[in-house]
C-alpha positions in Angstrom: 87.2 120.2 124.7 89.7 117.5 123.9 91.2 117.1 120.5 94.0 115.1 119.0 96.4 115.6 116.2 100.0 115.1 115.6 102.0 112.4 114.0 105.3 110.7 114.7 105.2 108.4 111.7 102.4 108.3 109.2 102.1 108.7 105.4 103.0 105.3 103.8 101.7 103.5 106.9 98.3 105.0 106.7 95.5 102.5 105.9 92.4 103.6 104.0 89.4 101.2 103.6 86.5 102.6 101.7 83.4 100.7 103.0 81.3 98.7 100.6 78.3 100.8 101.6 80.0 103.7 99.7 79.1 101.9 96.5 75.4 102.3 97.3 75.6 105.8 98.7 72.8 108.3 97.9 73.1 110.7 95.1 75.6 113.5 95.9 77.5 111.4 98.4 81.3 111.3 98.3 82.7 108.9 95.7 85.5 106.5 96.5 87.9 108.9 94.8 86.7 111.8 97.0 87.0 109.6 100.1 90.6 108.8 99.2 91.3 112.5 98.6 89.8 113.3 102.1 92.0 110.6 103.7 95.1 111.9 101.9 94.2 115.4 103.1 94.1 114.3 106.8 97.2 112.3 106.3 99.1 115.3 105.0 97.6 117.6 107.6 98.9 115.3 110.4 102.3 115.0 108.6 102.6 118.8 108.3 101.7 119.2 111.9 104.4 116.7 112.8 107.0 118.7 111.0 106.1 121.8 112.8 105.7 120.3 116.3 108.9 118.3 116.1 111.1 121.1 114.7 113.8 121.6 117.4 115.0 124.8 115.7 111.7 126.5 116.8 110.9 127.9 120.2 107.6 126.8 121.7 106.0 130.1 120.8 107.3 129.9 117.2 106.0 126.4 116.9 102.6 127.4 118.2 102.5 130.3 115.7 103.3 128.1 112.7 100.9 125.4 114.0 98.1 127.9 114.3 98.7 129.1 110.7 98.6 125.5 109.5 95.2 125.0 111.2 93.8 128.3 110.0 94.6 127.2 106.4 92.9 123.8 106.8 89.9 124.4 109.0 86.5 125.7 107.9 86.7 128.3 110.7 83.8 130.5 109.7 81.4 127.6 109.0 82.3 125.9 112.3 82.0 129.1 114.2 78.5 129.9 112.9 77.4 126.4 113.8 78.3 127.1 117.4 75.7 129.9 117.6 73.1 128.5 115.2 70.5 128.6 118.0 70.8 132.3 118.1 70.6 132.7 114.4 67.3 130.7 114.1 64.0 132.6 113.5 62.7 131.5 116.9 65.9 132.5 118.7 65.5 133.7 122.3 68.0 136.4 121.5 67.9 138.4 118.4 71.4 139.1 117.2 72.1 142.4 115.3 74.3 142.6 112.2 76.9 144.4 114.3 76.9 141.6 116.9 77.3 138.9 114.3 80.1 140.9 112.6 81.9 141.3 115.9 81.6 137.6 116.6 82.9 136.6 113.2 85.9 138.9 113.6 86.8 137.4 117.0 86.2 133.9 115.9 89.3 132.9 113.9 91.9 133.6 116.5 89.7 132.2 119.3 88.9 129.0 117.5 92.3 128.3 116.2 94.0 129.1 119.5 91.6 126.8 121.3 92.2 124.0 118.9 96.0 124.4 118.6 96.4 124.5 122.4 94.7 121.1 122.7 96.4 119.6 119.6 99.8 120.8 120.6 99.9 118.3 123.5 99.8 115.4 121.0 103.0 116.2 119.2 104.5 112.8 119.7 101.4 110.7 118.8 101.0 108.5 115.8 97.9 108.9 113.6 96.7 106.0 111.5 93.9 106.4 109.0 91.5 103.5 109.5 88.6 104.1 107.1 86.5 106.7 105.4 82.7 107.1 105.4 80.7 109.3 103.0 78.5 111.8 105.0 75.4 113.6 103.6 74.9 114.5 99.9 77.5 117.3 99.5 80.6 115.2 99.0 81.5 115.4 102.7 83.6 112.6 104.2 84.3 111.3 107.7 87.9 110.2 108.1 88.2 107.7 111.0 91.6 107.6 112.6 93.4 105.9 115.5 95.8 107.9 117.6 98.4 106.0 119.6 101.0 107.4 122.0 104.4 105.8 121.7 104.8 106.3 125.4 101.9 104.0 126.0 98.3 104.7 127.0 95.0 103.7 125.5 94.5 104.4 121.8 92.1 107.2 120.9 89.6 107.1 118.1 89.1 110.4 116.3 86.8 111.1 113.3 87.6 114.1 111.2 84.7 115.7 109.3 86.1 116.8 106.0 84.0 119.3 104.0 83.8 118.4 100.3 84.8 121.0 97.7 87.7 122.2 95.6 89.7 122.6 98.8 89.0 120.0 101.5 88.6 121.6 105.0 88.0 120.1 108.5 84.8 121.4 110.0 84.5 119.2 113.0 86.2 116.4 115.0 84.7 113.6 117.1 87.0 112.2 119.8 86.2 108.9 121.4 82.5 109.5 120.7 82.5 113.1 121.9 81.4 115.6 119.2 83.6 118.6 119.7 81.3 121.0 117.9 78.3 120.0 120.0 80.3 120.3 123.2 81.6 123.8 122.3 78.1 124.8 121.2 76.7 123.8 124.6 79.5 125.8 126.3 78.8 128.9 124.2 75.0 128.6 124.9 75.6 128.3 128.6 77.9 131.3 128.6 75.4 133.4 126.5 72.5 132.5 128.8 74.4 133.6 131.9 76.4 136.6 130.6 74.9 137.7 127.2 76.1 137.5 123.7 78.3 140.6 123.8 80.1 139.2 126.9 80.9 136.1 124.9 82.5 138.1 122.1 84.5 140.1 124.7 85.7 136.8 126.3 86.7 135.5 122.8 88.7 138.6 122.1 90.6 138.3 125.4 91.3 134.6 125.2 94.9 133.8 124.1 
């Protein structure tokens, strides 16, 4: 799983272009104001990450701890985690999960998911994130925020789309990086692990992962 976040210089430089199609969006779709709010949310998230990752007064472990707390407060962890095992929660699931198994999974989920995301994102501390445009998604006020990530050291720019969940508090519930849907990739990884080792083994693996 490859994710990107981190900003060396964003904020006033971010560009937001609400597509004309948003004006003809279906009922319940995000309004232009909601799209702007989602863009501002991603802009601030990246800026806050920049502050943490570039703070020279913090040790690497301290920076990671603060960064993980930042992600925990801005990611829809439970929703994203349940999506990863939706196959096994469906009525026709090949494996019938018990309430105890689901509870154990949800308890192990936050630390595992945040640690996984933060370890990937930490590597992009010096990158620059520019918001390119926003696109309404679905009929719940959700918004896709399309960004371009560039490395001041060179390298090919990376396109990342942040799926922002609508609501009183915006939350990220998925990321697509250069066309690769992170949630679908992780879901496939989880399914492969469960098929080979069983659901309880997956939960044990999540608990032990740091």
